[in-house]
N, C-alpha and C positions, 0 to 999 in steps of 0.2 A: 390385188384387192386387200388381202390380209396384211400385207406390208404397209399399205397406206393407212389401214385402220390402226395399226400399231403406232405409226409415226404421228398421226393426227388426233387419235382418240375420238374420232367421229363415229356416230352410230351407224350400224349396218344400213338402215333405211336411208339415212342421209347420203351415204356413199353410193347407194343404188340409184339415187335421183340426181346425182351430179351430171351436168351436161357441159359439153364444149361447143361453142366458145362462151356460153353464158357464165359458167362458174370457173373455167380454167382455159387458158390458152398456152400451148407449149412455150416454155421459156419464162413464164410469169414467176414471180417470187412469192405470190400469195394466191390463195384459193378464195374466190368470192362465193360464199355459201348463200344462196338465195333464200328468202323467207319460205318460199314454196318447197324447197328441197329439205328443209329442216323440220323434224317432228314437232318441235315447240314453236315453229315459225319465227325463229330468231336468226335472221340473216346477219352475216358478219364477214369480215375479212380475216382470213386465217393465214398468218405467215407460215411459209413452208421451209422445212429443213432441206438440205441438198438431197438426202435419200428419198424424201417424199416427192420432190420435183422430178427426180430421175424416174420414179415409178410412173408418175402422171405423164411425163414426156413420152415414155416408151409406149404406154397404152394409147394416148391420144394420137400419136403418129401412125399407129396401126389402124385405128378405127375411124378417124376423121371426125366430122361433126355429129352431134347427137349425144346419147347417153354414153358416159365414159365407161361404166362397168355394167349397168343393167342389173338383172336379178342374179343373186348369189345365195346359195343356201349356207347357213352356218350350223346346220344340224350335225351332230356327231354320229357317225355310223357305228352301231353297236353290233358288229359281227362276232360270231363265236360265243355269244352269251348263252348260258344254259337256259333252256326254256322250261324244264320240269324239275321239280324237287328243290330242296334247299341247296344253297351254295356251301360247300365244305368250309368249315372254319368261320362261318359268318354267324353272329349271334342275332337271333330274331327276337324282337320285343313284342 
């Protein structure tokens, strides 16, 4: 998921709505982003680099038809963060 995001610069929501075979078929050289899949409803053909194609081929071959990725969280887990008192060395305004 994150590798394809890096390679294509597509939004998280767009990647979550991509479907096979509508948007991509294993072996294709381009990704067909449907209007419905894009936040701004801007459907387009997106040429893919070899790395992006390898990611999509691997995922599509495992999952078959339907959503390619589905829901993914992009939230950063903040474990170990101090809950009480000021952080040493941090200036408060």
